[in-house]
C-alpha positions in Angstrom: 92.1 67.4 120.0 95.6 66.1 118.5 95.5 64.2 122.3 92.4 62.3 121.7 93.5 60.9 118.3 96.9 60.2 119.6 94.9 58.0 122.5 92.9 56.1 119.8 95.8 55.0 118.0 98.0 53.5 120.3 94.7 51.7 122.4 94.2 49.6 118.7 95.8 46.6 118.7 98.9 45.8 116.5 97.9 44.9 113.5 95.0 46.9 113.5 97.7 49.3 113.9 99.6 48.4 111.2 96.7 48.2 108.3 95.6 51.7 109.5 99.2 53.1 109.9 99.3 55.2 106.6 95.6 56.8 107.2 96.2 57.8 110.5 99.6 58.9 109.2 98.0 61.1 106.7 95.3 61.7 109.2 97.2 63.1 111.5 99.4 64.9 109.1 96.2 66.8 107.7 95.4 68.0 111.0 98.6 69.5 112.2 98.4 71.3 108.7 95.5 72.8 109.8 96.2 73.5 112.9 98.7 76.3 112.1 98.0 78.4 109.3 101.4 79.9 107.7 101.2 83.5 106.2 103.8 82.8 103.2 102.8 85.7 100.7 102.9 89.4 101.8 101.6 91.1 98.2 98.2 89.5 98.4 95.2 88.8 100.8 94.8 85.5 101.8 91.8 83.7 102.8 92.4 80.6 105.4 88.8 79.1 105.5 90.0 75.5 105.9 92.1 76.0 108.6 89.3 77.0 111.0 87.9 75.2 113.7 84.0 75.7 114.8 82.2 75.4 117.6 78.6 75.9 117.8 76.9 77.5 121.2 73.7 76.7 121.1 72.5 78.2 124.1 75.0 81.4 124.0 76.8 81.3 127.0 80.1 80.5 126.5 82.9 82.7 127.7 86.4 83.0 126.3 88.1 81.4 128.8 85.7 77.9 129.1 86.3 77.7 125.1 89.8 78.4 125.3 90.8 76.1 128.1 92.6 72.5 126.7 90.1 70.3 127.2 87.5 72.1 125.7 89.4 72.3 122.0 88.2 68.8 121.2 84.9 70.1 120.9 85.4 72.2 117.5 84.7 70.9 114.3 87.4 71.6 111.7 86.1 73.4 108.4 84.8 71.4 106.0 84.5 74.2 103.2 87.2 75.4 100.8 86.4 79.0 101.6 84.1 80.8 104.2 81.7 79.7 107.0 78.2 79.5 106.4 75.4 79.0 109.4 72.4 80.0 107.7 69.7 81.5 109.7 70.5 80.6 113.3 70.2 81.9 117.3 73.0 80.1 118.2 76.4 82.0 118.6 79.4 80.4 116.9 83.0 80.1 117.7 85.7 80.0 115.5 89.3 78.8 116.4 92.1 79.4 114.1 96.2 79.7 114.6 98.4 81.8 112.2 102.0 81.9 111.8 103.6 84.6 109.9 106.6 83.7 107.8 106.9 87.2 106.1 108.7 90.0 106.9 105.7 92.1 106.7 104.3 92.8 110.4 100.9 95.0 110.0 97.9 93.2 108.7 94.4 93.5 108.6 91.7 91.0 109.3 88.9 91.8 107.3 85.5 90.1 107.5 83.9 90.6 104.1 80.5 90.4 105.4 78.8 94.0 106.8 75.9 92.2 107.8 77.0 91.0 111.1 75.3 91.9 114.4 78.0 91.2 116.9 81.6 89.8 116.1 84.0 89.8 119.2 87.2 88.6 118.4 90.2 87.3 120.7 94.0 87.4 119.9 97.1 86.2 121.7 100.7 86.2 120.7 102.8 83.3 121.3 105.2 86.2 123.6 102.2 87.3 125.6 99.7 85.4 127.9 97.3 88.6 127.5 94.4 88.2 125.0 94.0 91.1 123.3 89.9 91.9 122.5 88.4 93.8 119.7 84.4 94.0 119.3 82.8 94.9 115.9 79.0 94.6 114.4 76.3 96.1 113.5 74.8 96.4 117.3 78.1 98.9 117.6 78.4 102.5 116.7 80.5 103.0 113.5 82.3 105.5 115.0 83.4 102.7 117.4 85.6 101.1 114.9 89.0 101.1 114.5 89.2 101.4 110.9 86.5 103.6 109.6 85.1 101.2 106.6 82.3 99.7 105.8 83.2 96.2 106.8 84.6 95.1 109.9 88.2 95.2 109.9 91.0 94.7 112.7 94.6 96.0 112.6 96.8 93.2 113.5 100.3 93.5 114.8 102.0 90.0 113.9 105.5 89.8 114.5 107.4 87.3 112.3 107.7 83.6 112.9 105.4 84.0 115.7 102.3 81.9 116.5 99.1 83.9 116.6 96.0 82.0 118.5 92.3 83.6 117.5 88.6 82.7 118.6 86.0 84.8 116.8 82.1 84.9 118.5 79.7 85.5 115.7 75.8 86.4 116.4 73.7 87.3 113.9 69.7 87.4 113.2 70.6 87.3 109.3 72.3 85.0 107.3 75.8 83.9 109.0 78.4 84.1 106.5 81.6 84.7 107.6 84.3 85.5 104.9 87.9 86.3 106.7 90.9 87.2 104.8 94.1 88.9 105.8 95.3 91.7 104.4 98.9 93.0 104.3 97.8 96.9 105.6 99.2 98.2 102.0 97.2 95.9 100.0 94.0 96.6 102.2 94.1 100.2 101.5 94.5 100.0 97.4 91.8 97.5 98.1 89.8 100.4 100.0 90.3 103.2 97.4 89.1 100.1 94.8 85.9 99.5 96.9 85.4 103.1 97.1 85.5 103.9 93.7 83.4 101.3 92.3 80.7 102.1 95.1 81.1 106.4 94.0 80.5 104.9 90.3 77.3 102.8 91.5 76.0 105.5 93.8 76.8 108.0 91.1 74.8 106.1 88.2 72.2 105.3 90.3 71.6 109.0 91.1 71.9 110.1 87.7 69.0 107.4 86.7 66.9 108.2 89.5 66.8 112.3 88.7 66.6 112.3 85.0 63.7 109.7 85.3 62.5 112.1 88.2 62.2 115.1 85.9 60.7 113.0 82.8 58.2 112.3 85.4 57.9 115.9 86.3 57.7 116.7 82.6 55.1 113.9 81.5 53.3 113.3 84.6 53.5 109.9 83.5 53.3 107.3 87.2 55.6 104.8 85.9 58.0 106.9 86.2 57.4 107.8 90.1 57.1 103.7 90.5 60.6 103.3 88.7 62.1 105.7 90.6 60.7 104.9 93.7 61.8 101.4 92.8 65.2 102.6 92.5 65.2 104.8 95.7 64.3 101.6 98.3 66.6 99.4 96.5 69.5 101.6 96.6 68.9 102.1 100.4 68.9 98.4 100.8 72.3 98.1 98.9 73.6 100.7 101.2 72.5 99.3 103.6 73.8 95.5 103.4 77.2 96.6 102.1 77.4 99.1 105.4 78.0 102.1 103.2 74.6 103.5 105.1 76.1 103.1 108.6 79.5 104.7 107.3 78.1 107.9 105.5 74.4 108.5 107.0 73.8 106.6 110.3 77.0 106.1 112.4 76.3 106.2 115.7 72.2 104.5 115.4 72.5 100.5 115.9 70.1 97.7 116.2 67.4 99.0 114.1 68.5 97.6 110.9 67.0 93.9 110.8 63.3 95.1 110.9 64.2 98.3 108.5 65.8 95.9 106.1 62.6 93.7 105.8 59.7 96.7 105.6 62.1 98.0 103.1 62.4 94.8 101.3 58.7 94.5 100.9 57.8 97.9 99.9 61.0 97.9 97.1 58.8 94.4 96.2 55.5 96.9 96.3 56.7 99.4 93.9 57.8 96.8 91.6 54.9 95.0 91.4 52.8 98.4 90.9 55.5 99.2 88.1 54.8 95.6 86.3 51.0 96.4 86.2 51.5 100.2 85.1 54.0 99.8 82.9 53.5 96.7 80.8 49.8 97.4 80.8 49.3 94.1 81.7 45.3 94.3 82.0 45.4 95.3 78.2 47.8 91.9 77.5 47.2 89.2 79.8 44.2 89.3 82.0 46.0 86.0 83.9 49.3 87.9 84.4 46.9 91.0 85.5 44.9 89.1 88.2 48.4 87.1 89.4 49.9 90.4 89.8 47.1 92.0 92.1 47.0 88.9 94.1 50.4 89.2 95.0 50.1 92.9 95.6 47.3 91.9 98.4 50.1 88.8 99.8 53.0 91.4 99.8 50.7 93.7 102.0 49.7 91.1 104.5 53.2 90.3 104.6 54.6 93.7 105.1 52.0 94.0 108.2 53.5 90.3 109.4 57.0 91.7 109.8 56.4 93.3 113.0 55.1 90.5 114.3 57.1 87.4 113.0 60.7 86.3 114.1 63.3 87.5 111.7 64.3 83.7 110.9 60.7 83.2 109.8 59.8 86.7 108.0 63.0 86.6 106.1 62.4 83.0 105.2 59.4 84.5 103.3 60.1 87.5 101.7 63.1 85.2 100.2 60.6 82.9 98.8 58.1 86.1 97.7 60.9 87.6 96.2 62.0 84.7 93.7 58.6 84.1 93.1 57.7 87.6 92.0 60.9 88.7 90.1 60.2 85.0 88.5 56.8 86.1 87.5 57.7 89.7 86.5 59.7 87.8 83.6 56.9 85.8 82.4 54.7 88.6 82.6 57.1 90.3 80.4 57.3 88.2 77.7 53.2 87.5 77.4 53.0 91.4 77.1 55.5 91.0 74.6 54.2 88.4 72.9 50.7 89.5 72.6 52.5 93.0 71.4 53.6 95.3 73.8 57.2 96.2 71.9 58.9 97.8 75.1 58.5 94.7 77.4 61.3 93.3 75.8 63.6 95.7 77.7 61.6 94.7 80.8 61.9 91.0 81.0 65.8 91.5 79.9 66.1 93.9 83.3 64.7 90.9 85.8 66.6 88.3 83.9 69.6 90.4 84.6 68.5 90.9 88.1 67.8 87.4 88.6 71.3 86.6 87.3 73.1 88.5 90.0 71.1 87.3 92.4 71.6 83.7 92.0 75.3 84.7 91.2 75.2 86.0 95.1 73.2 83.2 96.5 75.7 80.4 95.0 78.8 82.1 96.5 77.2 82.2 99.8 75.9 78.6 99.3 80.2 77.7 98.6 79.2 76.7 95.0 80.9 80.0 93.4 84.5 81.7 94.8 84.9 84.2 96.6 85.8 87.1 93.9 84.9 90.5 92.8 82.1 89.3 90.6 80.2 87.2 93.1 80.8 90.2 95.6 79.3 92.7 93.7 76.6 90.8 91.2 73.8 91.5 93.2 74.7 95.5 93.0 75.9 94.8 88.6 72.4 92.7 88.0 70.6 95.7 89.9 72.5 98.8 87.7 71.9 96.4 84.7 68.0 96.5 85.5 68.1 100.0 86.1 69.3 100.7 83.0 67.1 98.0 81.0 64.2 99.3 82.7 65.3 102.7 81.7 65.5 101.7 78.2 62.4 100.3 78.7 60.3 103.9 79.7 62.3 105.7 76.9 61.5 102.8 74.5 57.5 102.9 75.7 57.6 106.6 75.3 59.2 106.3 72.0 56.1 103.6 71.0 53.3 105.7 72.7 54.7 108.9 71.1 55.2 107.3 67.7 51.2 105.8 67.9 50.1 109.4 68.7 52.0 110.6 66.3 50.4 107.8 63.6 46.7 108.1 65.4 47.6 112.0 64.7 48.3 111.6 61.0 45.6 109.2 60.5 43.1 111.9 62.6 44.6 114.7 60.1 44.0 112.4 57.0 40.3 111.6 57.6 39.7 115.3 58.8 41.2 116.2 55.3 39.4 113.4 53.8 36.0 114.6 55.2 37.0 118.7 54.1 37.5 117.3 50.8 34.3 115.0 51.2 32.4 118.3 52.3 33.7 120.5 49.9 33.2 118.5 47.0 29.6 118.2 48.6 29.3 122.1 48.8 30.3 122.1 45.3 27.7 120.3 44.0 25.3 122.3 46.2 26.6 125.3 45.3 26.4 124.6 41.5 22.6 122.9 42.1 21.9 126.2 43.9 23.6 128.4 41.4 21.3 126.6 38.6 18.0 127.5 40.4 19.2 131.1 41.0 19.9 131.7 37.2 16.6 129.8 36.4 15.4 132.2 38.6 17.0 134.9 37.5 16.1 133.8 33.6 12.2 133.2 34.3 12.6 137.2 36.1 14.0 138.6 33.4 11.3 137.0 31.0 9.3 138.4 33.3 10.6 141.4 33.4 11.1 141.2 29.0 6.8 141.0 29.2 6.9 143.9 31.6 8.6 146.0 29.4 6.7 144.8 26.2 3.4 145.5 28.2 4.7 148.9 29.3 5.8 150.0 25.8 2.5 148.6 24.5 0.5 150.8 27.5 2.6 153.8 26.3 1.7 153.3 23.0 -1.9 153.3 24.0 -1.6 156.2 25.8 0.1 158.0 22.8 -2.6 157.0 20.5 -5.2 158.2 23.3 -3.4 161.2 23.6 -3.4 161.8 19.8 -6.9 161.4 19.5 -7.8 163.2 22.7 -5.8 166.5 21.2 -7.8 165.7 17.4 -10.8 165.6 19.5 -10.0 168.7 20.9 -9.3 170.3 17.8 -12.1 168.9 16.5 -14.5 169.9 19.4 -12.9 173.5 19.4 -13.9 174.0 15.7 -17.4 172.8 16.5 -17.8 175.2 19.1 -16.3 177.6 16.4 -18.6 176.6 14.3 -22.0 176.4 17.0 -20.5 180.2 17.9 -20.6 181.5 14.5 -23.7 180.0 14.0 -24.6 181.4 17.0 -23.6 184.8 16.0 -25.3 184.5 12.7 -28.4 183.7 14.1 -28.4 186.2 16.3 -27.6 188.9 13.6 -30.5 187.2 11.5 -33.3 187.5 14.4 -31.5 191.1 15.1 -31.8 192.1 11.5 -35.2 190.7 11.2 -36.6 192.3 14.1 -36.1 195.4 12.6 
């Protein structure tokens, strides 16, 4: 490449040469400075993106022997980004060429490729003191146990002697967005970085598991399907994060390779379906917005169709469709939350804040991948932080929904109890009035009976008095009858004596 520029300069006319000499001098100087990157600081990681030259191997058929020839070097193009290489979705293989010179006393370095979702990476290293190329093969197409450093990212230990030039060729293939952020770590700094990284993911996984288990226990207690959709969504999301960050390969699927792409797409659609179902049932969206309900139902049908098409489309086509669908869905979840909240669903405020946090985190990562944001801890882990915030806010939303429903239930119960008490009071009043009327009627009946009893008593007294009178009369008549009988008997006796005496 240097020879090419020098030839152009020599062929130029004298006056043109004089005019453009300063420009060519600056260009030549920048080219010289860009050829060899100098390591000056052995206490922090170094990013050297501006010193990398790139060649796109569209047919993916070039070898190291071909690309390392001197006459092939002019085909490499200088990296125009300030940080790392981004090639988007491409079936091409990309060759990266760079040279390093170690100006520090530290000789043990780690080449860190800080993007764990690359299929095939071949790294070739040649020291100026040795004509042989060392080669290292890493990537998701290789078993995890074959890595020289058992870390979630792709890391190669390098021996870089002081003041010695080192030449590198890196061939990268990926069915995913081809992003190649490369850093050089001093060995000590690298292991400190690994410790912090493991601590971060340990906390992240632990918090996600705690949230899932606590909500799963709530589901077992209440049998509320919102909690089941929520836990399913979190579980699949956690699997996706572990897959994208390389932790799933590190801790679970160490010697299984070549399965990631299709599985990743299928999991994306599964989490999207669970999220869609959660939105419908949690927000009770049919009650608050028929438009949002019909839209989410339509999304559910589209999600199922795309899920089935994942196994038939190419990865590039499928991921493009899925990314668009995810962005549209997630944006509409925010809209649905706002609509539900405005129509009276008070717990929806946590819901749409959760998805705003999620979209913010994903947008930061996309901005980093597009080169709009620097490659930092925050921009690297913004998606996980956004998902963690989403999980926490959705937990708050579920708790608030349960609290509101319980409050409404208590209010309805108190209202029902008040209505029942009112009905009981009204029934008691009615009963008392009926009792009073019945008592009055009974009293009247009782008074009538008493009057009748009194009349009967009087009649009885009269009857008894008449009976006594009759008995007295009968006695008197008896006495008189007896006297009469006696008189008649005496008369008969006298008459009989008279006749007797007369007959003599």
